[in-house]
Every structure is written in structure tokens, then in C-alpha cells.
N, C-alpha and C positions, 0 to 999 in steps of 0.2 A: 614674637609669634604672634599670629592672629588668634583670639579666641575661636574655639570651634564648639558647638553645641550639636548634641545629638536630635535636639529636639527641631532641627531644621532640615531633618529627613522624616518626609511624611510618614512612613511607618512606626516612628517614635513620638507620637504626639505626647503633649504632658496634661494631664488632667487632674481634678481633685474633688472634694465631696461638694454635694448640690449648695448652693447660697440662696438667702432669702433675701426678699426684696423685688424690687422691677429694676434696680440699677439707676433708677432717676434721682439724681442728687436731691430733689426735691422729697422724697419719702424717705432719706437717712437709710436706706438700706442699699445692700450690695446687689450686684447685678445677678437676675435667677437665670435660669436653664437657658441654653443658648440654641437658638433653633437650626436645623442644618443648613438652611438657607443662609443664615448670618455667620456661622463658623468661618468659612474660609477669609472672610474679609477681616473679622476680628483677630484671627489667629495672625494673618500677615500683620496687621498693624502691630499686634502685641511683639512679633518678632523683630520687625523693622525698629521698633521702639528700642528694643533691646540693644541691637547694633549701633543705632545713635547714641543710645545713654552709655554704651561701653565705649564709645571713641572708635568704632570699626566698621562704620555703615559705608565709608567710601572708600575703604581696602579691600571691603567684598563684592559692595555694587556701585555702577555709577551714580547712580540716582536713587532717592527715596522710592520713586515711582519703579524704578526696575526691581527694587527689594520688593514692594509691595505685591507686583504682577506676578513676580516668580512663586511668592507663597501662597497667593489667592489662587493661581492655577494649579498648584501642585495639591494644596488641600481640598479644591474643589473636585479633582480627579479623585484623590483619596476617599472622601467621603461619600462621593457618588458611586463608588464601585460596589458591585453586587454583594461581595462580601461583607460589608460594612454597615452592621446594625446600630446605626449611631444613636448615642444616648447623650440627649440635650445637657444634662446635669454635670455629665463627663466632661462634655464639649467646654461648658463655661468653665469648669475648674483647669481645665487644660489651657486655657489662656490665661487663667488668673495665676497658675504656677509659673509661667513665663518670666512674669515681674520677678520672682523671688530667685531666679538663678543670677549667681553673683558673676559679675564681670572679669574677675580673676582667675575663674576657672578656664582651662582648655580641657576640649573630649569632655565634657560634661554629658553624663549617661543618666537616664530617668531610674529611679529604684525602682525594684521588682512589682511594687505597690503602687507607682504610678498611675494615676485615672487615665493617662494619656495613652498609656500601653493597652487599656481596655475601653476606650471610649465608642470602639466598632465592636465591640464584642468579644468574645474570648477567642 
């Protein structure tokens, strides 16, 4: 069975707590808040990397570029909607949380307190 994760649905984005630093490897810090204009691309990169790392990318998408295009388009639409009051700190945490999802789980769902569920406001 192909692992599926709810984070792949725009309404169930994953986020976490704010991070310190700029994300520049030279400053020793982790990435800071993620501006709305950059969120979709970084989210897509994280999700597609998860698929690839878990060995299921080619089972779900024909190419890496197809995966990126799908998630960038979906996340741009989600964040650009009028009802989304995007929080850059939660957006960063959402992208960071994706890397923590284990490959062996199917039907992954965010916990009720996941920042992904609140990055666009309540």
C-alpha cells in the first residue's frame, strides 16, 4: 500500500513553533519565519522530498517536477484565499514538521494542536 498523509491536502497543512536564526548554514541557526510568498515552494519541496525519501514518489507522481507543480499550485491557492490570515512562523513550522513524518505510517493525520491546522488563523 502506498503511504498517504493528510498533509498532502491543503486544508491540513502542518506547522510548528517559531524558529530562531535565518536558515543560513553560515549563522548556525535554523530557518526563521517563512514569508507567504515563499511558503508554497518550500512546502512543495518538503512534501516531494518526503515522497522521494520514503520511496513512493514515482508511485504517486510521474516526475519530481509534477510533484512540485502540484503542491506549489495547491499551496499558493490555499494561502492566497481571502479566509487565510497566514502566519509566517507557523508556515515555517509546518514545513519543518513534514520532515518528522515517518515513512511507515499510512493515513497520517495532524494532531489537534498541529500548527498546520492554524497557520491561516482559526
